[in-house]
C-alpha positions, 0 to 999 in steps of 0.5 A: 812601683817595680810591680807596676813597671813590670806589668807595663813592660809585659803589656807593651812587649811583643813577647806576651800572648796578648801582643798579637791582639794588641797589634791587630786591635787598632785596625780592627777598631778602624774597620768596625768604625768605617764598615760595620757601624755604617752598615748596621746604621744603614740597615736600621735607617732602612727600616725607618720613615725618615725624611731630612725635611721632617726630622721629628717625624721619623718612625719605624716602618719595617720592610716598608721601604723595601716593599715600596722599592719593589713597586717603584718603576724608577728603581727598576729603570735605574737597575736596568740602566745599571746593568746595561751600562755595566755589561756593555762596559765590561764586555768591551773592556775585557775584549779590548783589555785582553787584546791590548795586553797581548800586544803589550806583552811583545817587546818593541822599541819604546814599549816602556814609554808606551805602557806608561802613557797607556795607563794615564787615563786610569790614574787620572781623577774621575772628576777630571775625566768627566770634565774633559769629556764634557768639553769633548762632547760639546755640541758646538765646540767639542772636538768629537763633533768637529771631527765628525763634521770634517768627515761629513757627518752631522753633529750630535748632542751626545749628552743631551740625547736619551739614546746617545747619552748612555753610550757616551758615558760607556765610551768614557768608562771604556777609555778610562778603565780598559788600561786597568784590565790590560794591566791585570791581564798583562801581569798574568801573561808575563807570569806564564811558564814557557814549558807548555808552549815549548811542548805545544810547539813540538806537537805542532800546535798553531798560534790559535791553538796555543792561545785557545788551549793554553793562554786562555785557561792559564790567564783565567784567574787574572780575567776573573780578578779584572772582571770582579774589580770592574763589576764592583766598581761599575755597579757603584760608579758615580762621580763621572756620571754626576759630572757628565749628565747627573743621571740625565737627560731625564733618567737615561743615565740614572744608575742605581747609585745615582738614584740612591744619591738623588733619593737621599740628598735631593728628595731627602728620603734617607730611609729609602736611600738606605734601602737602595744602598743595601740592595746595591751591596747585596747585589754586588756581593752575591754576583761577585761571590757567584763569579768567584765560585764559578771560576774556582769550579772551572 
């Protein structure tokens, strides 16, 4: 009896060699359950001919789904839409975010309240953001067309036009996530040392020279962090697009993530949807790693 108590005491004591492993075990099991197992299962499913409408007709096809994907014009169209949406949004957000961060780094009356209000779009639920902007883009009753009408411009069917829908979605993303970029860059600006700027002032450097040769190189790690986070989030952005356009009109706003959702849940082609998801994961991982390595070398 005493021996069993000693063993139990050693098992749950933090002074044993196995204590670190026991402490890490729960989170390790959790990560296996929510990341490794779904990924392995998706990889297995992507090699199957698997339709939800034909659950008993599932069979192995190898790389058949991937070969079909490479010859699927809708896949390439959704990939092109994804990169158009992603690159346009990131380009605008990085410029506006950096500019707003420089503005907010200055102290002025009510700066604390202004920063709090500025972050409201980012902390708002994406579905709510989509619903709000759907009402604002309404052709008849939306405030955007009303404002344009007051300025003498003709109203537009923003979400119903193939050329305007993608830019309407980009505008919503820029409105929602530019504060996040600004917050990351602002954190970098507030951590900069004063000595290089004092030395540059003594040497007679202008404000532009200080910004180009000091500020930009010093905040580069923060810009990379903001870029990587926004890139990964934009590549898999789904909820706001689903609420606003559901990938329409036609396939004008159908990103790769939206195409994967429609393939799996509307067309019930689970095997092909799994291959699309893994392809998206591969692209996100590869580009993110490339950007981080490039930034380290720089």
